[in-house]
ZAMARGU-4260 file (C-alpha; in steps of 0.2 Angstrom, whole numbers, plus 5000, padded with zeros to 4 digits):
<rodrens>
0) 5669/5450/5535 | 5659/5465/5533 | 5647/5471/5547 | 5634/5473/5534 | 5625/5456/5533
5) 5615/5460/5517 | 5632/5462/5507 | 5636/5444/5510 | 5620/5436/5505 | 5619/5431/5487
10) 5606/5418/5488 | 5595/5410/5501 | 5607/5397/5506 | 5618/5411/5513 | 5604/5418/5522
15) 5601/5401/5531 | 5619/5402/5537 | 5615/5416/5549 | 5609/5414/5566 | 5590/5418/5568
20) 5595/5433/5580 | 5604/5442/5566 | 5588/5442/5555 | 5581/5459/5562 | 5598/5467/5556
25) 5595/5459/5539 | 5578/5466/5538 | 5584/5484/5542 | 5598/5483/5530 | 5586/5476/5516
30) 5574/5491/5520 | 5588/5504/5519 | 5594/5496/5502 | 5577/5496/5494 | 5574/5514/5500
35) 5591/5520/5494 | 5588/5512/5476 | 5570/5517/5473 | 5573/5534/5480 | 5585/5537/5465
40) 5579/5525/5452 | 5560/5525/5456 | 5549/5510/5457 | 5536/5502/5468 | 5541/5506/5486
45) 5527/5504/5499 | 5522/5486/5495 | 5540/5478/5496 | 5543/5488/5513 | 5528/5480/5520
50) 5534/5461/5517 | 5552/5463/5522 | 5551/5451/5538 | 5540/5439/5528 | 5552/5439/5514
55) 5567/5435/5525 | 5557/5422/5534 | 5550/5413/5519 | 5567/5411/5512 | 5575/5406/5529
60) 5563/5393/5533 | 5559/5385/5516 | 5571/5377/5504 | 5568/5390/5490 | 5570/5388/5475
65) 5565/5369/5477 | 5552/5374/5487 | 5541/5386/5476 | 5537/5403/5480 | 5524/5414/5471
70) 5522/5433/5474 | 5504/5438/5469 | 5505/5454/5457 | 5524/5456/5462 | 5524/5474/5467
75) 5531/5467/5484 | 5544/5456/5478 | 5559/5468/5478 | 5566/5460/5494 | 5564/5443/5486
80) 5574/5449/5471 | 5588/5455/5481 | 5590/5441/5491 | 5590/5428/5476 | 5606/5435/5467
85) 5600/5451/5460 | 5607/5464/5473 | 5621/5469/5462 | 5609/5472/5447 | 5595/5479/5457
90) 5599/5497/5452 | 5594/5492/5434 | 5576/5487/5441 | 5563/5493/5428 | 5576/5500/5416
95) 5579/5495/5397 | 5590/5480/5398 | 5588/5479/5416 | 5579/5467/5428 | 5560/5466/5428
100) 5550/5476/5440 | 5540/5460/5443 | 5545/5441/5446 | 5549/5433/5429 | 5553/5415/5426
105) 5567/5419/5413 | 5576/5430/5424 | 5579/5419/5439 | 5576/5401/5445 | 5570/5408/5461
110) 5555/5416/5451 | 5544/5402/5451 | 5529/5410/5442 | 5529/5426/5431 | 5517/5439/5438
115) 5511/5457/5435 | 5492/5456/5436 | 5483/5452/5452 | 5475/5436/5460 | 5484/5422/5450
120) 5496/5416/5464 | 5484/5403/5471 | 5479/5395/5456 | 5497/5394/5450 | 5504/5387/5466
125) 5488/5374/5467 | 5494/5368/5449 | 5511/5367/5455 | 5507/5357/5471 | 5495/5345/5462
130) 5509/5342/5449 | 5521/5338/5463 | 5508/5325/5470 | 5507/5317/5453 | 5526/5315/5452
135) 5526/5307/5469 | 5534/5321/5478 | 5523/5325/5494 | 5537/5335/5503 | 5539/5350/5491
140) 5531/5366/5498 | 5521/5378/5487 | 5518/5395/5495 | 5507/5409/5487 | 5508/5426/5495
145) 5493/5437/5491 | 5487/5453/5497 | 5469/5458/5505 | 5464/5467/5489 | 5469/5454/5477
150) 5461/5439/5487 | 5445/5448/5484 | 5446/5445/5465 | 5435/5431/5458 | 5450/5421/5452
155) 5457/5420/5469 | 5442/5413/5476 | 5441/5400/5462 | 5458/5395/5467 | 5453/5393/5485
160) 5437/5384/5481 | 5447/5371/5471 | 5462/5370/5484 | 5449/5366/5498 | 5444/5349/5490
165) 5462/5343/5487 | 5476/5336/5498 | 5489/5348/5489 | 5503/5354/5500 | 5499/5372/5497
170) 5502/5386/5509 | 5491/5403/5506 | 5498/5418/5515 | 5486/5433/5516 | 5497/5449/5517
175) 5484/5460/5525 | 5487/5478/5526 | 5470/5485/5520 | 5477/5493/5504 | 5482/5488/5486
180) 5486/5504/5476 | 5471/5512/5483 | 5463/5507/5499 | 5454/5490/5499 | 5435/5490/5497
185) 5421/5478/5499 | 5413/5466/5511 | 5428/5454/5512 | 5439/5469/5517 | 5426/5473/5531
190) 5426/5455/5536 | 5446/5454/5537 | 5445/5471/5547 | 5433/5463/5560 | 5444/5447/5561
195) 5460/5458/5565 | 5449/5467/5578 | 5445/5451/5585 | 5426/5454/5581 | 5423/5440/5568
200) 5405/5443/5563 | 5402/5425/5559 | 5404/5410/5571 | 5411/5401/5557 | 5429/5407/5550
205) 5427/5409/5531 | 5443/5401/5527 | 5441/5386/5539 | 5424/5384/5530 | 5433/5381/5513
210) 5443/5366/5522 | 5460/5376/5525 | 5470/5374/5540 | 5469/5393/5546 | 5481/5402/5558
215) 5482/5420/5562 | 5481/5434/5562 | 5498/5437/5568 | 5510/5452/5567 | 5519/5451/5550
220) 5533/5462/5557 | 5538/5450/5571 | 5550/5441/5562 | 5552/5428/5575 | 5533/5424/5577
225) 5532/5423/5558 | 5547/5410/5557 | 5540/5400/5571 | 5523/5399/5563 | 5531/5395/5546
230) 5540/5380/5554 | 5525/5373/5560 | 5515/5374/5544 | 5530/5367/5535 | 5526/5351/5544
235) 5508/5352/5541 | 5500/5343/5525 | 5487/5348/5515 | 5480/5367/5511 | 5485/5379/5524
240) 5481/5398/5526 | 5491/5410/5536 | 5484/5427/5540 | 5497/5440/5544 | 5495/5458/5547
245) 5507/5471/5540 | 5509/5489/5536 | 5512/5495/5518 | 5527/5507/5518 | 5534/5499/5535
250) 5550/5508/5540 | 5548/5524/5530 | 5536/5536/5541 | 5530/5545/5525 | 5526/5528/5517
255) 5517/5522/5531 | 5507/5539/5534 | 5503/5541/5515 | 5501/5524/5507 | 5493/5529/5491
260) 5506/5541/5486 | 5520/5530/5492 | 5516/5515/5481 | 5526/5521/5467 | 5532/5539/5474
265) 5544/5543/5460 | 5561/5550/5466 | 5562/5556/5484 | 5575/5559/5497 | 5581/5543/5504
270) 5585/5551/5521 | 5570/5561/5524 | 5557/5552/5513 | 5552/5568/5505 | 5546/5566/5487
275) 5555/5577/5474 | 5541/5588/5467 | 5541/5590/5449 | 5534/5607/5443 | 5518/5604/5433
280) 5516/5622/5429 | 5513/5625/5410 | 5513/5606/5407 | 5499/5598/5397 | 5486/5588/5408
285) 5488/5569/5410 | 5475/5560/5400 | 5468/5552/5415 | 5464/5569/5422 | 5456/5573/5404
290) 5444/5558/5407 | 5441/5562/5425 | 5438/5580/5425 | 5427/5578/5409 | 5416/5564/5416
295) 5413/5574/5431 | 5409/5589/5421 | 5396/5579/5411 | 5390/5570/5427 | 5384/5587/5434
300) 5374/5589/5419 | 5367/5571/5416 | 5360/5562/5431 | 5361/5545/5422 | 5380/5546/5420
305) 5388/5532/5431 | 5407/5528/5434 | 5414/5511/5437 | 5433/5506/5440 | 5441/5490/5446
310) 5452/5497/5460 | 5460/5511/5451 | 5450/5527/5457 | 5467/5537/5458 | 5475/5530/5443
315) 5460/5533/5432 | 5455/5549/5440 | 5437/5543/5443 | 5441/5549/5460 | 5435/5566/5455
320) 5418/5559/5452 | 5418/5548/5467 | 5421/5562/5479 | 5407/5573/5471 | 5394/5559/5467
325) 5399/5545/5479 | 5382/5536/5475 | 5385/5536/5456 | 5403/5531/5455 | 5410/5514/5460
330) 5427/5506/5466 | 5422/5488/5463 | 5439/5481/5469 | 5451/5471/5458 | 5436/5462/5449
335) 5437/5467/5430 | 5424/5454/5425 | 5412/5460/5439 | 5414/5478/5433 | 5410/5475/5415
340) 5395/5465/5418 | 5390/5477/5432 | 5391/5491/5419 | 5380/5480/5407 | 5367/5478/5420
345) 5366/5497/5423 | 5365/5500/5404 | 5350/5489/5403 | 5341/5500/5413 | 5346/5516/5404
350) 5361/5522/5413 | 5375/5530/5404 | 5390/5519/5411 | 5408/5525/5409 | 5418/5509/5414
355) 5436/5514/5416 | 5448/5499/5415 | 5466/5499/5411 | 5469/5492/5393 | 5480/5477/5399
360) 5467/5474/5414 | 5452/5473/5402 | 5460/5458/5395 | 5454/5449/5411 | 5436/5454/5407
365) 5436/5449/5389 | 5422/5436/5389 | 5410/5449/5398 | 5414/5462/5385 | 5409/5449/5371
370) 5395/5440/5380 | 5387/5453/5392 | 5390/5469/5382 | 5392/5467/5364 | 5382/5453/5361
375) 5367/5462/5369 | 5373/5478/5360 | 5372/5487/5376 | 5379/5505/5375 | 5393/5503/5388
380) 5407/5516/5386 | 5424/5508/5390 | 5437/5520/5394 | 5453/5511/5392 | 5468/5521/5401
385) 5486/5516/5399 | 5483/5510/5381 | 5499/5507/5371 | 5516/5507/5378 | 5517/5511/5396
390) 5534/5511/5400 | 5544/5504/5415 | 5531/5491/5420 | 5535/5481/5405 | 5527/5466/5396
395) 5513/5463/5409 | 5506/5481/5408 | 5509/5487/5390 | 5491/5491/5383 | 5495/5486/5366
400) 5482/5472/5361 | 5467/5481/5364 | 5464/5487/5345 | 5466/5469/5339 | 5455/5461/5353
405) 5442/5474/5352 | 5441/5476/5333 | 5434/5458/5330 | 5420/5460/5341 | 5403/5464/5332
410) 5394/5479/5337 | 5410/5486/5345 | 5415/5505/5340 | 5434/5507/5343 | 5441/5525/5345
415) 5458/5533/5349 | 5459/5552/5352 | 5474/5561/5344 | 5474/5574/5359 | 5463/5580/5374
420) 5450/5589/5365 | 5446/5573/5355 | 5446/5564/5370 | 5433/5576/5379 | 5423/5576/5363
425) 5421/5558/5361 | 5416/5557/5380 | 5403/5570/5376 | 5397/5562/5361 | 5396/5544/5369
430) 5385/5550/5384 | 5372/5558/5371 | 5367/5541/5367 | 5375/5529/5356 | 5367/5513/5346
435) 5383/5502/5351 | 5395/5500/5364 | 5411/5510/5363 | 5430/5507/5368 | 5440/5523/5370
440) 5458/5520/5372 | 5471/5533/5377 | 5489/5533/5384 | 5498/5534/5400 | 5506/5552/5403
445) 5502/5569/5397 | 5493/5576/5382 | 5499/5590/5371 | 5488/5605/5375 | 5494/5615/5390
450) 5479/5626/5393 | 5467/5612/5390 | 5458/5613/5407 | 5456/5632/5407 | 5452/5635/5388
455) 5443/5619/5383 | 5435/5610/5397 | 5416/5611/5396 | 5416/5617/5378 | 5410/5601/5368
460) 5408/5597/5350 | 5399/5581/5344 | 5410/5569/5335 | 5403/5560/5320 | 5406/5542/5322
465) 5418/5533/5310 | 5424/5550/5303 | 5443/5553/5299 | 5451/5569/5295 | 5466/5576/5284
470) 5478/5585/5294 | 5490/5589/5281 | 5489/5586/5262 | 5503/5579/5253 | 5509/5573/5235
475) 5518/5556/5237 | 5515/5546/5252 | 5499/5546/5264 | 5502/5542/5282 | 5486/5536/5292
480) 5488/5537/5311 | 5477/5531/5325 | 5477/5540/5342 | 5491/5551/5350 | 5505/5542/5340
485) 5498/5554/5326 | 5508/5568/5336 | 5524/5560/5332 | 5520/5560/5314 | 5516/5578/5315
490) 5533/5582/5323 | 5542/5570/5310 | 5535/5578/5296 | 5540/5596/5302 | 5558/5589/5303
495) 5560/5582/5285 | 5567/5593/5270 | 5551/5591/5259 | 5537/5590/5270 | 5525/5593/5255
500) 5528/5575/5249 | 5519/5567/5264 | 5500/5568/5268 | 5494/5564/5285 | 5477/5558/5290
505) 5470/5555/5307 | 5460/5539/5309 | 5453/5539/5327 | 5439/5526/5323 | 5447/5509/5320
510) 5430/5503/5319 | 5420/5509/5309 | 5432/5514/5297 | 5430/5529/5286 | 5429/5519/5270
515) 5424/5534/5259 | 5441/5543/5264 | 5450/5527/5262 | 5443/5524/5243 | 5449/5542/5240
520) 5467/5539/5248 | 5469/5522/5239 | 5465/5530/5222 | 5476/5545/5225 | 5492/5537/5233
525) 5503/5523/5228 | 5512/5522/5244 | 5502/5521/5261 | 5509/5520/5279 | 5499/5517/5293
530) 5505/5519/5312 | 5497/5514/5328 | 5502/5512/5346 | 5496/5495/5346 | 5501/5477/5340
535) 5503/5476/5321 | 5495/5459/5321 | 5476/5461/5320 | 5476/5481/5324 | 5473/5497/5314
540) 5485/5493/5300 | 5477/5476/5298 | 5461/5483/5295 | 5468/5495/5282 | 5476/5479/5273
545) 5459/5470/5274 | 5451/5486/5266 | 5463/5486/5252 | 5461/5467/5249 | 5443/5468/5248
550) 5444/5481/5237 | 5458/5476/5225 | 5468/5490/5229 | 5487/5488/5224 | 5495/5503/5234
555) 5510/5497/5244 | 5505/5498/5262 | 5518/5498/5276 | 5511/5494/5294 | 5520/5502/5309
560) 5517/5498/5326 | 5522/5486/5340 | 5531/5470/5333 | 5524/5453/5335 | 5534/5451/5352
565) 5531/5456/5371 | 5540/5472/5373 | 5550/5472/5390 | 5552/5488/5401 | 5560/5504/5397
570) 5555/5522/5396 | 5540/5525/5383 | 5553/5535/5373 | 5565/5520/5373 | 5552/5508/5368
575) 5545/5518/5354 | 5563/5519/5347 | 5564/5501/5348 | 5548/5499/5339 | 5553/5513/5326
580) 5538/5523/5329 | 5547/5537/5338 | 5549/5554/5330 | 5567/5551/5324 | 5563/5535/5315
585) 5548/5542/5307 | 5559/5557/5301 | 5572/5545/5293 | 5557/5535/5285 | 5548/5550/5279
590) 5564/5557/5271 | 5567/5542/5261 | 5552/5546/5250
</rodrens>
């Protein structure tokens, strides 16, 4: 038998055969394994390193997968995946055709619930626990592991509120490390900090007041203490709550000291922890920085500008404004619904509100967009980062539905810039004052203009709402693109033998559409192609088809975009190729005309 214990663990049953005294060795081997793989393949590092002891203890004490274990968000589930039969395939994590970076029911019986967005675990586990009771199974355990940032979300409290009046066999484990992706914020974070310090600011424990059997806080890295407490709670009926204290990035010094950077550090040296620095010299800026730097520049000149983000100050680059104007820029925690309605409230008072939410996360605030913003026609400026295909985070994170779910809302303006200059100009235009709310969507990653910051930042031009532009004239086929995917069209046209046959139009406004231009295009061209980095059902192409039908045009319209399926993980280039919206696929298509 190998001296390496992890190599002999293919499922939790193998883990339970070990003596408890051997588990610290398993913890060290599991940490080393994750560090070695993520250093070379990239991924989410710090969160999984922080729950190694907890992960081992949960699978050691409970009869998983018969007992149901749910990881909130799932950033921290790498150890869980490795211990549940995916050690040999873990090197494919987040890659095309490989395993998902998040728990996924179709991937393993040990993944009791698919996750990717935060704060769903308590509700899901409670639903399972109530179902078990209805089936007469009162011994099955249902465990939800949730972080201190995720538990502050409204949905988590909705689950706690319901669970507290049931007899469900539910265990909620609070993994308290004071950080999500960025440091946790808010009054609840302050409360938990006081609890950890033994300075509970209230006589009543908040969780006990919700009828939970509360225990803790305990050291989440003391595997023996964790196992002892889990065994006690295993015999306790009803809703239970265990508060454990952990360190994100535990076991890798740099990850412990710089938890934001090592949440997902990219490639690094497994031995030293040093991140491999990629040269950013002469590279175009990230779209998030175009947003962040532009809003900061505009805020210096317009005192009414407010910035809001739900827990993504670094990822959205709102951090620039937060540092310069801390009283006018807000991280509201993982609370998209609150962020949207907070923005609406500010807008009623004449403030110019930039509400920056990742496209996939705005789905969580959809009712508020309709009911609190659009219905009242409040000019909130929604900035949707990570729109379109985002790459390795996969199906839970692709921002491909926004064009469809926003286009159907009355009063909403929907805009997608083709490049950095268009993005800065629409931000400038929006803060001048609009009659309606606007959603501005842009992708993850870099733009196309290397000298944007030095040559263009601060030089603004007002954009005419609803206007398209002819980028290139042509004789046979009109290609209508929306947003940055239009750059693929430009590159593809340049590669074909007869570029003169293809006309290219930039339609940044999905709503309102430039109908004057469309009448001209449908009159002149018998063949039209639309392309978008969004779902083909209900998106930009659908809007063009609706226009054609309404006006009885008979031109043939081909709609390119994200097909009617959930797109899994892979690089953006690989996924564009799968969706046939990459440069090569477009080149082949254009050459056929």
